[in-house]
C-alpha positions in Angstrom: -0.9 2.5 1.4 -3.1 4.0 4.1 -0.4 6.5 5.4 -0.1 4.9 8.8 -3.8 4.3 9.4 -4.9 0.9 10.5 -8.5 -0.5 10.4 -9.1 -2.2 13.7 -12.4 -3.7 12.6 -14.1 -4.6 9.3 -16.0 -1.4 9.1 -13.0 0.8 9.6 -10.9 -1.2 7.2 -13.7 -0.8 4.6 -13.8 2.9 5.2 -10.0 3.1 4.6 -10.3 1.0 1.4 -13.1 3.1 0.1 -11.0 6.2 0.4 -7.8 4.7 -1.0 -6.0 6.7 -3.6 -5.5 3.9 -6.1 -3.1 5.8 -8.4 -1.0 6.7 -5.4 -1.1 3.1 -4.1 0.0 1.6 -7.4 2.9 4.2 -7.5 3.9 3.2 -3.9 3.8 -0.5 -4.8 5.9 0.0 -8.0 8.4 2.0 -6.0 8.6 -0.8 -3.4 9.1 -3.5 -6.0 11.9 -1.4 -7.7 13.6 -0.9 -4.4 13.4 -4.7 -3.6 14.9 -5.5 -7.0 17.6 -3.0 -6.6 18.6 -4.3 -3.2 18.9 -8.0 -4.1 15.5 -9.5 -3.7 15.2 -12.7 -5.7 11.4 -12.8 -5.9 
């Protein structure tokens, strides 16, 4: 979701979250769910 960036403390994590592309994040999560379903995940 954060394109490889990691928040090492609360302030940095908040900064990353504030700049999150929510539409892109939802798209990434949907694609991940679809991949898991297509590759045999039961949950």
